[in-house]
N, C-alpha and C positions, 0 to 999 in steps of 0.2 A: 769432476770435483775440483774446486778451487782450493789451493793451498792457503792456509791461514798462517802467514809468516809471523814470526815473533816481532813485537814492537821493539824499539830500541831499549825501553825499560825492561821488558821481558827478557831480551837477549842479555842484558847486563846481569839481571837476577839469575838467569840460567847459568851463565858462565861463573858467577860468584859461587853458586851452589855447587857446581861441579868441582871447582878448585878447592873449596872448603871440604867437601866430602873426601876427595882424594888425599889432601894433605892430612886430614884428621885420621883417616884410616891408616895412612903411612906412619904417622906418629905413634898410633896405638900398636900397630904391628911391630915396629922397631923396638918399642919398650918391652912388649911381651916376648919377642925373640931374645932380647938381651937378658931379661930377668927370669924368664921361665922356659926358654927354648922352644916356644910354640907360637904359631900364628894366632891372630885374633879369633878366627873361627874355632879353633880348638879350645881356647879359653872360654868362648861363648857357650860351647857345648857343655863344658864342665860346670859353668855358672848356672845354666838353665837346669841341668840335672841336680845341682846342689839345692835348688829351690823347690824341686818336685817332691811329692810325697814319697817317702822311703828312698829318695834320690834315684827314682826310676821313672822312665817315660817310654811309651811306645815310640818306635822309630818314626812313624808318620807324624805323631804329635810333636816330636822334637824337631823334625824338618819344618813343620808349620810354624812353630815358635821362632825358629831361626830364619825363616823366609828363604830357604834354600831347597834345591832339588834333593830328592831322596838318594839319587846316585852320588851326589857330592857328599851328603851326610854319611853314606855307607863307607865311602873312601876314608873320610876323617875318623869315623868310629873305628874302622879297622886299624888305623894307625894308633889311635889312643888305646885301643884294646891291646895291641902289641906292646905298647909302653907300660901296660899295667894300670892305666888310669881309669879305665872302665871295662865292663864286660857286657857281653850280650847274653840275654837269657831268653828262653822260649816264652812265648806269650801263653798265658793260662787259658785264654779264650779261643785261640786260633793257632794251631800247630805251625802254620806257614809264617806267622808273624814273629817279630822279635821285639825285645825291650832292651833299651840301653840302661845300664845301672852304673852309677858312679862308685868307684872303689874308695876305700880309705886312703890309699895312696894318691888317687886322683883328687880327693878332697884336700889332702895336705898340700899338694902342688897348687891348687886353687887358692888356698889360704895364704900361701907364701907369695903368690903373684898378685893377689887382689890389692894390697896397699899401693903398689907401684902403678897398677892399672888405673885405680881410682884417681891417683894423683895426676896421671897423664891426662885422663878425661877431664878432670877439673881444670888443670892448667891450660889444656889445649882448647877447651870449649867454654865451660861455665864461668871461669874467672874473667873471661873476655866479654861477658854479657851482663846486662842489668837484670834485676829480678823480673822486670816487665818483659824483657827480651826472652828470658827463659820461658815464661808463660806463652809468649808468641811462638817460640820455637816448638813447644809441645803442641799448640793448637794447629800450627801449619803442618807439622809432621803427621799428626793424627788425621787431618783432613786428607792428606795425600794417601796415607795408608788405607783409610776407609774408602776413598775413591777407587783405588786400584784393586782392593779386595772385594768390595761389595757393589761393584758396578752392576747395574741392572742387566747388562748383557751377559747371558749365561756363558758364552764362549770365553769371555774374559776370566770369569771365575774358574772355568775348567782349565785354564792355562796358567794358573798360579804355580810357582815353582814346585811346591810340595805335592802337587796333584799331577805332575807330568808323567808319572808311571802308574800302572794299575795298582790300586790299593787293596789291602786286605784289612781285616778288623784290627790287627796288631802290628802290621809292618809299617 
């Protein structure tokens, strides 16, 4: 098999993407650690749960929405549960599964952290782009996600982060 090396343009685009991704994630993490005492992942868990019906989601669905492994989610949920920001409940449909539920305390923490988080995202990303570039960013990002998730190769779909451990109906 012949290696398809990146062209100089692709190499520049790749390096710019990596630098932007790392710097953006660092800016968001620093702001959330300073304002809310939590990393971006924990904030994202609270945010996703706040938008779910009854502020509850099956753990597997939460992992899928966050694009992370279930073991990484379990670790984070355990910490958030210890801090009183969410609780795990048994799944109604499968005794082996569990549901993450946002507590009132977790929702209050999210409400306090959200303004600073949004301002950091706006200042670090959207204020630097034109309206046309925002549309392009969405289009490019959607194409990448779709390609990685819905690739025709079954082996790729089976290796998505949230599918890397055996699943049950509710876990």
